[in-house]
C-alpha positions in Angstrom: -30.1 25.0 8.2 -32.6 26.4 5.6 -34.5 23.0 6.2 -34.0 22.9 10.1 -35.0 26.7 10.7 -38.1 27.5 7.5 -39.4 30.4 8.9 -36.4 32.4 9.5 -35.2 35.5 7.5 -32.0 35.3 5.4 -30.0 37.6 7.9 -31.7 35.3 10.8 -29.8 32.4 9.0 -26.9 33.8 8.5 -26.2 34.8 12.4 -27.4 31.4 13.1 -24.6 29.8 10.7 -21.9 32.2 11.9 -22.8 31.0 15.4 -22.1 27.7 14.5 -19.2 28.8 12.6 -17.5 29.9 15.8 -17.8 27.0 17.8 -16.8 24.6 14.6 -13.6 22.7 14.8 -13.1 23.5 11.4 -12.6 27.1 11.9 -8.9 28.2 12.0 -9.5 30.9 14.5 -10.9 28.6 17.1 -7.4 26.7 17.2 -5.6 27.1 21.0 -3.0 29.8 20.3 0.3 30.1 21.5 2.8 32.6 22.6 4.8 34.3 19.2 8.4 33.9 20.9 7.1 30.5 22.1 8.9 28.6 19.2 9.5 24.6 19.9 12.7 24.2 21.2 14.8 21.9 19.2 17.4 19.7 20.6 20.1 20.6 18.3 19.3 24.0 18.8 20.4 24.3 22.5 23.9 24.1 23.6 24.5 21.3 25.2 27.3 23.2 27.7 25.4 26.1 29.2 27.2 28.1 31.9 25.3 31.1 33.4 27.6 33.8 34.1 25.7 34.9 37.7 26.5 31.7 39.0 30.4 31.5 38.6 32.5 29.8 41.7 35.7 31.3 42.7 
């Protein structure tokens, strides 16, 4: 970065570095997030026969 911009001050180089890091795919905070309660639903955790009490047929 210093070779690309030799005339910049150290604080300006740090700002450029931070700007590039925020866009980088290596940045873990740059990855898409999902809701806390949106876990992966595995087939073994879901009951096979789900009955709702709201839909009773008498």
